[in-house]
C-alpha positions in Angstrom: -0.6 -0.1 0.0 1.6 3.6 -1.1 2.4 6.0 2.3 1.5 9.0 0.4 -1.2 8.9 -2.5 -1.6 12.6 -3.8 -4.2 13.2 -6.3 -5.1 16.2 -9.2 -9.1 16.3 -9.0 -9.8 16.5 -12.7 -12.7 17.4 -14.5 -15.5 19.0 -12.4 -16.3 21.5 -15.0 -16.3 18.8 -17.6 -19.3 16.9 -15.4 -21.0 20.1 -15.0 -21.5 20.4 -19.1 -21.4 17.5 -20.2 -24.9 17.6 -17.4 -26.0 20.9 -19.1 -24.7 22.6 -15.5 -23.2 25.5 -14.1 -19.5 25.6 -14.2 -20.0 25.8 -10.0 -21.8 22.2 -9.5 -19.1 20.4 -10.7 -16.8 22.2 -8.6 -19.2 21.1 -5.9 -20.1 17.4 -6.4 -16.5 17.6 -7.0 -16.0 18.1 -3.4 -18.2 16.4 -1.9 -16.4 13.3 -3.0 -13.8 15.1 -0.6 -15.2 12.5 2.3 -15.3 9.7 0.3 -11.6 9.4 -1.0 -10.7 10.4 2.7 -12.4 7.6 4.2 -11.3 5.2 1.8 -7.5 6.4 2.0 -7.5 5.5 5.7 -9.3 2.3 5.8 -6.9 1.6 3.6 -3.7 2.2 5.1 -3.0 5.1 3.4 -1.0 7.7 6.3 -0.6 10.9 3.3 -3.5 12.0 1.3 -2.7 15.2 -1.4 -5.4 17.3 -2.4 -4.2 20.0 -5.3 -7.5 22.0 -5.1 -6.6 25.4 -7.3 -3.3 25.9 -8.7 -1.2 29.1 -9.4 -2.8 29.8 -12.7 -6.2 29.1 -11.5 -6.3 32.7 -10.5 -6.9 33.3 -15.1 -10.5 31.5 -15.4 -13.2 33.9 -15.1 -13.9 36.3 -12.5 -17.0 34.1 -11.7 -15.9 30.8 -11.3 -12.4 32.1 -8.8 -15.2 33.4 -6.5 -17.0 30.8 -6.6 -13.9 28.4 -5.4 -13.4 30.5 -2.8 -16.8 30.4 -1.3 -16.1 26.5 -1.7 -13.2 26.2 -0.3 -14.4 28.8 2.7 -17.9 26.2 3.1 -15.5 22.8 3.0 -13.5 24.2 5.9 -16.2 25.4 7.7 -17.9 22.5 7.3 -15.8 19.1 7.6 -12.7 20.6 9.6 -14.5 18.8 13.0 -15.3 15.8 11.1 -11.9 15.6 10.2 -10.8 16.0 13.7 -13.2 13.1 15.0 -11.6 11.3 12.4 -8.1 11.6 13.7 -7.0 12.9 10.6 -4.6 16.1 10.4 -5.3 19.1 7.6 -2.3 21.1 6.4 -2.8 23.6 4.0 -0.1 24.1 0.8 0.8 27.6 -1.3 1.6 31.2 -1.5 -1.8 31.4 0.5 -0.8 35.2 1.4 -3.7 35.9 -1.6 -6.8 35.1 0.1 -8.4 36.9 2.3 -8.0 37.0 5.4 -11.6 34.7 6.3 -9.7 32.5 4.3 -6.8 32.5 5.7 -8.0 32.2 9.7 -10.0 29.4 8.4 -6.9 27.7 7.1 -5.6 28.5 10.4 -7.7 27.5 12.4 -8.2 24.1 11.3 -4.5 23.1 11.0 -4.6 24.1 15.1 -7.2 22.1 15.5 -5.9 18.9 13.7 -2.3 19.2 15.0 -2.3 16.8 17.0 -3.9 14.0 14.8 -2.6 10.7 13.1 -4.3 8.7 12.0 -4.2 10.6 8.2 -2.0 14.3 6.9 -4.5 15.4 4.6 -3.0 18.0 2.6 -4.5 20.4 0.5 -2.6 22.2 -1.6 -4.1 25.5 -2.5 -3.7 28.5 -5.3 0.2 26.2 -5.1 2.7 25.3 -7.9 5.4 23.7 -8.0 7.5 26.1 -9.3 6.8 28.4 -7.0 7.7 25.6 -4.4 11.1 25.3 -5.3 11.6 29.2 -4.9 10.4 29.5 -2.1 12.7 26.9 -0.9 16.0 28.2 -1.8 15.0 31.6 -0.8 13.5 30.1 2.5 17.0 28.2 2.6 19.0 31.3 1.8 17.6 33.1 4.7 17.7 30.6 7.4 21.4 30.8 6.2 22.5 33.8 5.2 26.1 33.0 5.9 26.1 30.2 3.1 26.2 30.1 -0.5 23.9 28.4 -2.6 26.8 26.3 -3.3 27.0 25.1 -0.6 23.3 23.8 -0.4 22.3 19.3 -0.8 19.1 17.9 -1.5 19.1 17.0 2.5 20.1 20.2 2.9 16.4 22.4 1.2 14.6 19.2 1.6 13.1 20.2 4.7 12.4 24.2 3.6 9.9 22.6 1.0 5.7 23.3 1.5 5.4 20.1 2.2 8.3 19.1 4.1 6.4 17.3 6.7 5.7 14.5 4.7 6.7 11.5 2.4 6.8 11.8 -1.7 4.4 10.7 -2.8 4.5 7.3 -4.5 1.1 7.5 -6.2 0.0 10.3 -7.7 -3.6 10.6 -9.9 -4.6 12.3 -12.9 -8.4 12.0 -13.3 -10.3 13.7 -16.2 -8.0 12.3 -18.8 -4.9 14.2 -19.1 -1.9 13.0 -19.3 0.0 15.5 -17.6 0.8 17.2 -14.1 0.4 21.1 -14.1 3.0 22.0 -11.5 2.2 19.8 -9.1 5.0 18.5 -6.4 7.7 18.8 -9.7 10.7 18.1 -7.1 9.2 15.3 -4.8 7.4 13.3 -7.4 11.1 13.5 -9.4 9.6 9.2 -8.5 6.6 8.8 -7.8 4.1 6.5 -10.2 1.8 8.0 -12.2 -1.9 7.3 -13.1 -3.9 9.1 -16.1 -7.7 8.6 -15.5 -10.7 9.6 -17.7 -13.0 9.4 -15.2 -14.1 12.9 -13.9 -13.3 13.9 -10.6 -16.9 14.1 -9.5 -17.3 9.8 -10.9 -14.0 9.6 -8.2 -15.4 7.0 -5.9 -13.5 4.6 -3.1 -13.9 1.8 -6.3 -11.8 4.0 -8.6 -9.1 4.2 -6.3 -9.5 0.9 -5.4 -8.4 0.3 -9.0 -5.7 2.6 -9.5 -4.3 0.9 -5.6 -4.4 -2.5 -7.9 -2.8 -0.6 -10.4 0.3 0.9 -8.6 0.8 -2.3 -6.6 1.7 -4.5 -9.8 4.6 -1.4 -10.3 8.0 -2.7 -9.9 9.7 0.2 -8.3 13.3 0.1 -8.4 14.3 4.3 -8.3 16.6 4.2 -10.4 18.3 0.9 -10.2 18.4 -2.2 -11.9 16.2 -5.2 -11.4 18.2 -8.2 -9.4 19.0 -11.1 -11.3 16.7 -14.0 -10.4 17.8 -17.2 -9.6 17.2 -18.8 -12.3 19.0 -16.6 -14.8 22.3 -16.4 -12.0 21.9 -20.9 -12.5 21.9 -20.7 -15.7 25.1 -18.7 -16.0 26.9 -19.9 -14.4 
C-alpha cells in the first residue's frame, strides 16, 4: 500500500457541462467526493493524502468561477474540519496563502491548529500552489536560514525541509482524473520517482472503487528508483 497518495482532481467543469449544469455545480459535486476518498484512504492504510485544489495558474479562470471556488473552499473548511478532527485527520494547507482573503486564511489556520496532533491520516490541501513556486520559496527560505552560506553549499538533503511539504514523504502514487496526461506544475520536485496513474474518470465520479483500481495498478508496479533489478535465481544458475 502506498504511504502517500497525491491526487490532481480534474474534470469538475466537464462533468457539469455533460449534464448542462453550471460550472460551480461541478465543483460542488467534486468537493462531495473528497470525504469518500479520505475515508477510503484511512480504511486502506494510506498515511498521507494530498489534494491539488487550486493552482497558481487557476487565477486566470473567469472571475465568477474563481469567486465560486473561493466560496466553496470556505464552505468546505467550515463544514468538514470538525468531522476531520473527530476522525483523527490532520489537516495541512500548503501554497502561497497570502493571496487569499482574511476569512479563508483564518479558517485554514484554525483548522490546522485544531487537528495538529491527529495521526490517523495527514490530509494536505494544495491551494494557490505551484511546483515552481515551491522550489523557489524553498531556496529562498534556505538562504534566509543560512545567510552566511552560498547556495553552492546547499544540497538536496539540506533543502528538503524547506519545501512546503517537508513534513511528508514524497508521493508514492500520483493520480490524475479527467483524462489529461500531465502533472500541471504539481509537486515537481517531489514526484521524481512517483508512479503516475492517469484515468479518464472525471473527479466527481471518482469513487472508492476507482481508488482501489489505482491502488491495484500501483501494487503491480516494479519500483526500482533507478536501480537495476537483481537477477533471478534461475538466470543466475543458467549463467553459471
